[in-house]
C-alpha positions in Angstrom: 85.0 -41.9 22.4 84.8 -45.3 23.9 85.6 -46.9 20.5 88.6 -44.7 20.1 89.8 -45.6 23.5 89.5 -49.3 22.7 91.4 -48.9 19.6 94.1 -47.0 21.5 94.2 -49.7 24.1 94.5 -52.4 21.3 97.4 -50.6 19.7 99.2 -50.3 23.0 98.9 -54.1 23.3 100.0 -54.9 19.8 103.0 -52.6 20.6 103.6 -54.6 23.7 103.5 -57.8 21.8 106.1 -56.4 19.4 108.3 -55.4 22.2 108.1 -58.9 23.6 109.4 -60.2 20.3 112.1 -57.8 20.1 113.3 -58.5 23.7 113.6 -62.2 23.0 115.6 -61.5 19.8 117.9 -58.9 21.3 121.5 -60.2 21.5 123.8 -59.7 24.5 126.2 -58.3 21.9 123.9 -55.2 21.2 124.1 -54.7 25.0 128.0 -54.8 25.0 127.9 -52.3 22.1 125.8 -49.9 23.8 128.0 -50.1 27.0 131.1 -49.5 24.8 129.4 -46.3 23.1 128.6 -45.0 26.6 132.2 -45.0 27.5 133.5 -43.3 24.3 133.3 -39.5 23.9 130.4 -37.4 25.4 127.5 -39.2 26.5 123.9 -37.5 25.8 121.4 -38.7 28.3 117.9 -38.3 26.8 115.3 -37.7 29.5 111.6 -38.1 29.1 109.0 -36.4 31.3 105.2 -36.3 31.3 103.8 -32.9 30.8 105.9 -30.9 32.9 106.6 -28.1 30.5 106.4 -25.2 30.5 105.3 -24.8 34.3 108.8 -26.4 35.4 111.2 -25.2 32.8 113.3 -23.1 35.2 113.5 -25.9 37.6 114.7 -28.6 35.1 117.0 -26.3 33.2 118.7 -25.3 36.5 118.8 -29.1 37.5 120.5 -30.2 34.2 122.9 -27.3 34.3 124.1 -28.4 37.7 124.3 -32.0 36.8 126.3 -31.3 33.6 128.8 -28.9 35.6 129.3 -31.9 38.2 129.5 -34.5 35.5 131.8 -33.6 32.6 131.5 -35.7 29.6 127.7 -36.1 30.2 125.0 -33.8 28.7 121.2 -34.2 29.2 118.6 -33.5 26.5 115.2 -33.2 28.1 112.2 -34.0 26.2 108.7 -33.3 27.6 105.8 -35.7 26.4 102.1 -35.0 26.8 100.5 -37.2 29.4 98.2 -39.0 27.0 100.9 -39.8 24.4 103.5 -41.1 26.8 102.5 -44.9 26.8 102.2 -45.2 22.8 105.6 -43.1 22.6 107.7 -45.2 24.9 106.3 -48.4 23.6 107.1 -47.4 20.1 110.6 -46.2 21.0 111.4 -49.2 22.9 110.1 -51.6 20.2 112.0 -49.6 17.6 115.3 -50.1 19.7 115.6 -46.3 19.9 114.5 -45.6 23.5 115.6 -42.5 25.7 117.8 -43.1 28.4 115.7 -42.1 31.4 111.8 -42.0 31.4 109.4 -40.6 33.8 106.5 -43.2 34.0 104.2 -44.7 37.0 104.9 -48.1 38.5 101.4 -49.4 37.1 102.4 -49.0 33.4 106.1 -49.5 33.9 105.6 -52.8 35.5 103.8 -54.1 32.2 107.1 -53.8 30.5 109.1 -54.7 33.4 107.5 -58.3 33.1 108.8 -58.2 29.7 112.5 -57.3 30.6 112.3 -53.8 29.0 114.0 -52.1 31.7 117.5 -52.1 33.2 118.0 -54.2 36.5 118.8 -51.6 39.0 119.7 -54.0 41.4 122.9 -54.4 39.6 123.7 -50.7 39.3 122.4 -49.1 42.5 124.2 -49.8 45.9 122.3 -50.6 49.2 123.4 -47.3 50.7 121.9 -45.4 47.8 118.6 -47.5 47.8 118.3 -47.0 51.5 117.8 -43.0 51.2 114.4 -43.9 49.7 111.2 -44.7 51.8 111.3 -48.6 51.7 107.6 -49.1 51.0 107.8 -46.7 48.1 110.7 -48.4 46.7 108.8 -51.6 46.5 106.4 -50.1 44.1 109.0 -50.3 41.3 110.0 -53.9 41.9 108.6 -57.1 40.2 109.6 -60.6 41.0 112.1 -59.3 43.3 113.9 -57.2 41.0 114.1 -53.3 40.9 113.0 -51.6 37.6 112.6 -48.0 38.8 113.7 -45.4 41.1 111.0 -43.6 43.0 110.5 -39.9 42.2 107.6 -37.8 43.5 104.6 -38.8 45.3 101.0 -37.7 46.1 98.3 -39.1 48.6 94.6 -38.5 48.2 92.7 -36.1 50.5 89.2 -35.4 51.2 88.2 -31.9 49.9 84.8 -30.9 51.1 82.3 -28.3 50.9 81.5 -26.8 54.3 78.2 -25.3 53.3 76.9 -28.4 51.7 77.6 -30.4 54.8 75.9 -27.6 57.1 72.7 -28.1 55.1 72.8 -31.8 55.4 73.4 -31.4 59.2 76.9 -32.9 59.0 79.7 -31.4 61.1 82.8 -33.1 59.8 84.3 -35.2 56.7 83.7 -38.9 56.8 86.8 -41.1 57.8 85.6 -44.4 56.8 83.6 -45.8 53.8 80.9 -46.7 56.3 80.4 -43.1 57.4 80.7 -42.0 53.7 77.7 -44.1 52.8 75.6 -42.7 55.8 76.6 -39.1 54.9 75.8 -39.8 51.1 72.0 -40.5 52.1 71.9 -37.6 54.3 73.2 -35.2 51.7 70.8 -36.6 49.1 67.8 -36.4 51.6 68.6 -32.7 52.7 70.1 -31.2 49.6 69.1 -33.3 46.7 72.9 -33.4 45.7 75.4 -36.2 45.6 78.0 -36.7 48.3 80.7 -37.6 45.8 81.7 -39.0 42.4 84.0 -42.0 41.6 84.6 -43.6 38.5 84.0 -47.3 37.5 85.6 -46.6 33.8 88.1 -49.6 33.6 90.6 -47.5 31.8 90.6 -44.8 34.3 91.2 -44.2 38.2 92.1 -47.2 40.4 90.4 -45.5 43.4 87.5 -48.2 43.6 90.0 -51.2 43.2 92.0 -49.5 45.9 89.0 -49.2 48.0 88.6 -53.1 48.0 92.1 -53.4 49.7 91.2 -50.7 52.3 87.9 -52.6 53.1 90.2 -55.8 53.6 90.2 -57.4 50.5 93.2 -59.4 49.1 93.3 -58.9 45.4 95.3 -61.8 44.3 97.1 -64.8 46.1 100.8 -65.6 46.1 100.2 -67.6 42.8 98.8 -64.6 41.1 95.2 -66.2 41.2 92.1 -64.1 42.1 91.7 -63.9 45.8 88.9 -61.2 45.9 86.3 -63.8 45.3 85.8 -64.0 49.2 83.4 -62.7 51.9 85.5 -59.5 52.0 85.2 -59.2 48.3 81.6 -59.7 48.2 81.1 -57.2 50.8 83.0 -54.7 48.8 81.0 -55.4 45.6 77.7 -55.1 47.6 78.8 -51.8 49.0 79.3 -50.0 45.8 76.2 -51.7 44.1 74.0 -50.6 47.2 75.1 -47.1 46.8 74.3 -47.1 43.0 70.9 -48.9 43.5 69.9 -46.2 46.2 70.6 -43.5 43.8 73.5 -42.1 45.9 75.9 -42.0 43.1 75.6 -40.1 39.7 74.8 -42.2 36.7 77.9 -40.9 35.0 80.2 -43.1 37.2 79.8 -45.8 34.7 81.0 -43.7 31.6 82.9 -40.7 33.0 86.4 -40.5 34.5 88.0 -38.8 37.4 88.1 -35.5 35.7 84.2 -35.5 36.0 84.6 -35.7 39.8 86.6 -32.4 39.7 84.0 -30.7 37.4 81.1 -31.6 39.7 82.8 -30.4 42.9 83.9 -27.2 41.2 80.2 -26.6 40.2 78.9 -27.2 43.6 77.1 -30.5 42.7 79.0 -32.8 45.2 80.1 -32.2 48.8 83.3 -34.2 48.7 86.2 -34.7 46.4 88.9 -37.4 46.8 92.0 -36.0 45.1 95.5 -35.0 45.5 96.4 -31.5 46.8 97.9 -30.6 43.4 94.2 -30.0 42.3 93.6 -27.2 44.9 95.1 -24.7 42.7 92.7 -25.8 39.7 89.6 -25.5 42.0 90.9 -22.1 43.2 91.4 -20.8 39.7 88.2 -22.2 38.2 85.8 -21.9 41.1 87.2 -19.4 43.7 84.0 -19.3 45.6 83.9 -23.1 46.0 87.5 -23.1 47.0 86.9 -20.3 49.6 84.0 -22.5 51.1 86.2 -25.8 51.0 88.3 -27.5 53.8 90.2 -30.6 53.7 90.6 -33.8 55.9 92.5 -37.1 55.5 91.4 -39.5 52.8 88.5 -41.9 53.5 89.6 -45.6 54.4 88.3 -48.8 55.4 88.4 -50.9 58.7 92.2 -51.6 57.8 93.1 -47.9 58.2 95.3 -48.2 54.9 95.9 -45.0 53.0 96.9 -44.9 49.2 99.9 -43.3 47.7 100.4 -42.5 43.9 104.1 -43.0 42.9 105.8 -41.5 40.0 109.2 -43.1 39.0 111.8 -43.1 36.6 113.1 -46.0 34.6 116.0 -46.7 32.5 115.5 -49.0 29.3 117.6 -51.9 28.8 118.8 -50.7 25.5 119.9 -47.5 26.8 123.3 -46.5 24.9 124.4 -44.7 28.2 123.2 -46.9 31.1 125.9 -45.9 33.6 125.3 -42.1 32.9 121.5 -42.6 32.9 121.5 -44.2 36.4 123.9 -41.4 37.5 121.4 -38.7 36.1 118.4 -40.6 37.7 119.9 -40.7 41.1 120.7 -37.0 40.8 117.3 -36.2 39.9 115.9 -37.9 42.8 118.2 -37.2 45.5 117.3 -35.4 48.7 118.1 -31.8 47.7 116.4 -32.1 44.2 113.4 -33.9 45.4 112.8 -31.2 48.1 113.1 -28.5 45.6 110.8 -30.0 43.2 108.2 -31.0 45.9 108.2 -27.2 46.8 107.7 -26.3 43.1 105.1 -28.7 42.3 103.2 -29.2 45.5 104.0 -33.0 45.9 105.7 -35.3 48.2 109.3 -36.6 48.0 110.3 -40.2 48.2 113.4 -39.8 50.2 113.5 -40.0 53.9 115.6 -36.9 54.3 113.7 -34.8 52.2 110.3 -35.8 53.8 111.8 -35.2 57.3 112.2 -31.5 56.3 110.3 -29.0 58.5 108.4 -27.8 55.3 106.4 -31.1 55.5 106.4 -31.4 59.4 105.2 -28.1 60.8 101.5 -27.8 61.4 100.1 -24.6 59.8 98.3 -22.1 62.0 94.6 -21.2 61.4 95.4 -18.4 58.8 97.4 -21.0 56.7 96.1 -21.6 53.2 94.6 -25.0 52.1 97.5 -25.7 50.1 99.8 -25.3 53.2 97.4 -27.5 55.5 97.2 -30.2 52.6 100.8 -30.4 52.4 101.2 -31.4 56.0 98.1 -33.8 56.0 99.4 -35.5 52.9 103.0 -35.9 54.4 101.6 -37.3 57.7 99.6 -39.8 55.7 102.7 -41.3 54.3 103.1 -42.9 57.6 100.3 -45.3 56.8 100.4 -44.9 53.1 101.3 -47.8 50.8 100.9 -49.0 47.3 97.5 -50.7 47.7 97.3 -52.7 44.5 99.9 -55.3 43.8 102.6 -54.7 41.1 101.5 -57.0 38.1 102.6 -57.0 34.7 99.0 -56.8 33.7 97.3 -55.0 36.7 94.9 -53.1 34.2 93.5 -56.4 33.2 92.6 -57.1 36.8 91.1 -53.6 37.2 89.0 -54.4 33.9 87.6 -57.6 35.1 86.5 -56.2 38.4 85.0 -53.0 37.1 83.1 -54.4 34.2 81.6 -57.1 36.4 80.9 -54.6 39.1 79.1 -52.4 36.6 77.0 -55.4 35.6 76.0 -55.8 39.1 75.1 -52.2 39.6 72.9 -52.2 36.5 71.1 -55.2 37.8 72.4 -57.5 34.9 74.3 -59.7 37.5 73.7 -60.8 40.9 76.8 -59.8 43.1 77.8 -63.4 43.6 77.8 -63.9 39.8 79.7 -60.6 39.1 82.2 -61.8 41.6 82.5 -65.2 40.2 82.8 -64.0 36.6 85.4 -61.4 37.4 87.5 -64.0 39.2 87.2 -66.4 36.2 88.2 -63.5 33.7 91.3 -62.8 35.8 92.4 -66.4 36.4 92.0 -67.6 32.7 95.1 -65.8 31.7 97.2 -66.1 34.8 
């Protein structure tokens, strides 16, 4: 499985290399031709999403019908791509000069291609008034080198889902609010129940939760020149925090080999007390483990002394080679406007990225004691957006930063390197290609 993952990653980077060559050789005449094509006859905007069928078929069919009714001469073709296949498919399509017109991605991956000029510069297409309708900090997630390459769509923030009974057995009355409290509770839970407090992955290709924890603990990951800044006293303390938890036996051994999905599996089976996850997984837990769900409660996400909270962003981008760039921008803005964002947030149990939609009473009213976990999670998640930000910097190769830190952190956890050496090697590995 690990070898297959590495092969897939290698194939993706080969495609990125091909894409870079294509962008360099792409002539301005081709862009002019695409613009002319979009003005002649009916424009068909091809719109790709990630694994939203069939659950949201009704929503998108209605949205597309409304858009087409308001924009004669523009049709929308909706194509849904499996989550695991999207990166390779969009790389292949863009490299072959046959891209869709609007693509649902996330800023981390999209920024890799933004650095290679693959996406339309939206600052030339979107007015300041249109841009001002979105949460300012969220808009920044889809910018690179001062240019906007994407439009924010829907958001999620992490919550702490916890097992009430396990906490009682450990003599704990409430969920942790800081990483320091989490470490103390992890020891109490292990001593009193024999179980683990939580699971977090150190697999380089998976969740960025550990990397985000560094920022929450006060670590600056890179400086203004893009060089490593995490090789600092704060960075050493963050490395030491995770190494100590592992060496004390307070983290499952699988943290080095299993991804975030394993965290959900362990919580559902009653093997961990805490799950750091978005509210969208509450339905999964309810369906798969109703007894655990019934005995669960929620609290705001754990953070460091900075008080910073994470937010995960899904955006939409428009390939520079779109045959219908103006129609694509029009549809992307329609998809992410106040009304449609509010409707999708209600349907998908996520948060909107526009100020007006987020200000709706649906996200503001505190539920009563009889409210469901989902209803409580919605309000807690929305309130967290006041402190939430994109914790990791937008970089064209942010995954390489995560890989350098995670692999060296793993080595320190296994006793193969000292913390000082792991920190030094991680910085060198990042700096060598900056």
